[in-house]
C-alpha positions in Angstrom: 76.2 113.8 94.1 78.0 112.2 90.8 81.2 113.3 89.3 81.0 115.8 86.8 83.0 118.1 84.4 82.4 121.8 84.9 82.6 124.3 81.8 82.2 127.8 82.3 81.7 130.2 79.6 81.2 134.1 79.9 78.6 134.0 76.6 76.4 131.3 78.2 73.1 132.6 80.0 71.7 129.2 81.3 73.1 126.0 83.1 72.9 123.0 81.2 73.7 119.5 81.6 74.8 116.8 79.0 75.2 113.0 79.8 77.1 111.1 77.0 79.2 107.7 77.3 79.1 107.7 81.2 80.6 111.2 81.6 78.7 114.3 83.3 79.3 117.8 81.7 77.7 121.2 83.4 77.8 123.8 81.1 77.3 127.0 83.2 77.8 131.1 82.9 81.3 132.0 84.3 79.6 134.5 87.1 77.8 131.2 88.8 79.5 129.7 92.1 80.3 126.1 92.0 78.4 126.0 95.4 75.2 127.1 93.3 76.0 124.6 90.7 76.3 121.9 93.4 72.8 122.7 94.8 70.8 123.1 91.6 72.5 119.7 90.5 71.3 118.0 93.7 67.6 118.6 92.3 68.4 117.0 89.0 70.4 113.8 90.6 67.5 111.6 90.1 67.3 112.4 86.4 71.2 112.3 86.0 71.6 108.9 87.6 68.7 107.6 85.2 70.7 108.6 82.4 73.8 107.2 83.3 72.1 104.0 84.1 70.4 104.1 80.7 73.8 104.5 78.9 75.6 102.1 81.1 72.5 99.6 80.5 72.6 99.8 76.6 76.0 99.6 76.2 76.4 96.5 78.2 73.1 94.7 76.8 75.0 94.8 73.5 77.9 93.0 74.6 76.4 90.6 76.7 73.5 87.7 76.2 71.4 86.8 79.1 72.6 83.6 80.2 74.2 82.5 83.4 77.1 84.9 84.7 79.2 85.3 87.4 79.7 88.4 89.6 81.6 89.4 92.9 79.6 89.6 96.1 82.2 90.5 99.2 84.9 88.7 96.8 83.0 85.5 96.4 82.0 84.4 93.1 78.2 84.0 92.8 76.4 82.4 89.5 73.5 84.9 88.3 71.1 83.3 86.1 68.4 85.3 84.1 64.9 84.0 83.3 61.8 84.8 82.1 58.7 84.3 84.6 55.5 85.5 85.8 56.9 88.3 87.7 60.0 90.0 88.0 62.2 89.9 91.1 65.6 88.5 92.5 65.5 85.2 94.2 68.8 84.5 96.4 69.2 80.4 95.9 72.2 77.8 97.1 73.6 78.2 93.6 73.4 82.0 93.3 70.7 84.4 92.2 68.0 83.8 90.2 66.6 87.0 88.2 63.4 86.8 86.9 61.5 89.2 84.4 57.7 89.0 83.4 57.0 88.3 79.8 54.9 91.4 79.9 58.0 93.4 80.1 58.9 95.4 77.3 62.6 96.4 77.8 63.6 92.8 79.3 67.4 93.7 79.4 67.1 96.9 81.0 64.8 95.2 83.5 67.3 92.6 84.3 70.2 95.3 84.8 67.6 97.2 87.1 66.8 94.5 89.5 70.4 93.3 89.6 71.9 96.6 90.8 68.7 97.3 92.9 69.6 93.8 94.6 73.4 94.7 95.3 72.4 98.3 96.3 70.3 96.6 99.2 72.8 94.1 100.1 76.0 96.9 100.0 73.7 99.6 101.9 72.8 96.8 104.7 76.5 96.3 105.4 77.8 99.9 105.4 74.9 100.9 107.8 75.8 98.1 110.0 79.4 99.4 110.0 79.1 102.9 109.9 77.5 102.6 113.5 80.3 100.6 114.5 82.8 103.2 113.2 80.9 106.3 114.0 81.0 104.9 117.7 84.9 104.1 117.6 85.4 107.8 116.1 83.4 109.7 118.2 81.2 110.8 115.2 77.3 111.5 114.8 76.2 109.3 112.0 76.2 110.9 108.7 73.4 112.8 107.4 72.6 110.9 104.4 73.9 107.7 102.9 73.8 107.4 99.2 74.8 104.4 96.9 75.9 105.4 93.2 78.0 103.8 90.3 81.3 106.2 90.1 84.1 105.1 87.7 87.3 106.7 89.4 86.6 106.9 93.5 85.2 104.5 96.2 83.4 107.2 98.2 82.7 111.1 98.7 81.8 113.0 101.6 80.8 116.7 101.6 80.3 119.7 104.0 76.8 118.9 104.9 77.7 115.3 106.0 76.4 113.5 103.0 78.2 110.2 102.5 78.3 108.2 98.7 79.6 104.9 98.3 80.4 103.3 94.9 78.2 100.3 94.3 81.0 98.7 92.9 82.6 98.0 96.5 80.0 95.0 96.6 82.7 92.9 95.1 85.4 93.8 97.6 86.3 92.0 100.9 84.5 93.4 103.8 87.7 94.5 105.1 88.3 96.5 102.6 84.5 98.3 102.5 85.7 99.2 106.0 88.6 101.2 105.0 86.4 103.1 102.6 84.1 104.0 105.4 86.6 105.1 107.7 88.1 106.9 105.2 85.1 108.8 104.6 84.2 109.1 108.1 87.6 110.7 108.5 86.5 113.4 105.9 83.6 114.5 108.2 86.5 116.4 110.3 89.0 116.7 107.1 87.4 117.7 104.0 91.1 117.0 102.3 93.9 114.5 101.9 96.0 116.4 104.8 98.4 115.0 107.4 95.8 115.3 109.9 93.5 113.7 107.7 95.8 110.3 107.4 96.8 110.5 111.1 92.8 110.2 111.8 92.4 107.2 109.5 95.6 105.3 110.5 94.3 105.4 114.5 90.8 103.5 113.2 92.2 101.5 110.2 96.3 101.1 111.0 96.4 99.0 107.8 95.0 101.8 105.1 98.0 101.8 103.0 97.5 98.0 102.1 93.8 98.8 101.7 94.4 101.4 99.3 96.9 99.5 97.3 94.5 96.6 97.2 91.9 98.7 95.5 94.2 100.2 92.8 95.3 96.8 91.8 92.0 95.2 92.0 89.6 97.9 91.6 88.6 97.6 87.5 88.2 93.8 88.3 85.0 94.9 90.9 83.2 96.3 87.7 80.5 93.9 86.4 79.7 93.9 82.7 75.8 93.1 82.8 
């Protein structure tokens, strides 16, 4: 689930969503429970994600010419080269990533952005799935119901009462041991949907260096965001 700001009003009769400047605002009648709103928003998630991606891309494409850029993948600098080609796709190379977009594509910059994010999402999903299997065994937890990857501005992961876990796509730029910390953090929420003493005790059992990892994210978090 994406982050959103909820604004309730006694005058309002319907629920509405506004996506502006990478912020999601939900307007709802005062009598509707947040649980109902969350359930309704799950049905709108695909649309909201598309709007967030569109707005992110429109801003970035005005700022960055499409040439060779650098991004971090698991804390390693990787060259990303953008070219026109006969087909659209991402090809890993010794020198980095080559992203090609067919000349027939109308919105070329949007396609470059989408291809890059899809590739990074696949890489991060594969790593997290592998580590979830490991840590769930260590923590005596069943695998989460769903694993999602999204773009957040202010958090690295989330967990809800339905055992759905979501991780920030920007984690792809962090060292793998930092990603492991976020995984353990969210798995601990499966038993404690809060940040109580019991929650942090559980995190410490399976990731003793959690304070250092949390501090690393506070210091380096902004640098993980790429500008394509």
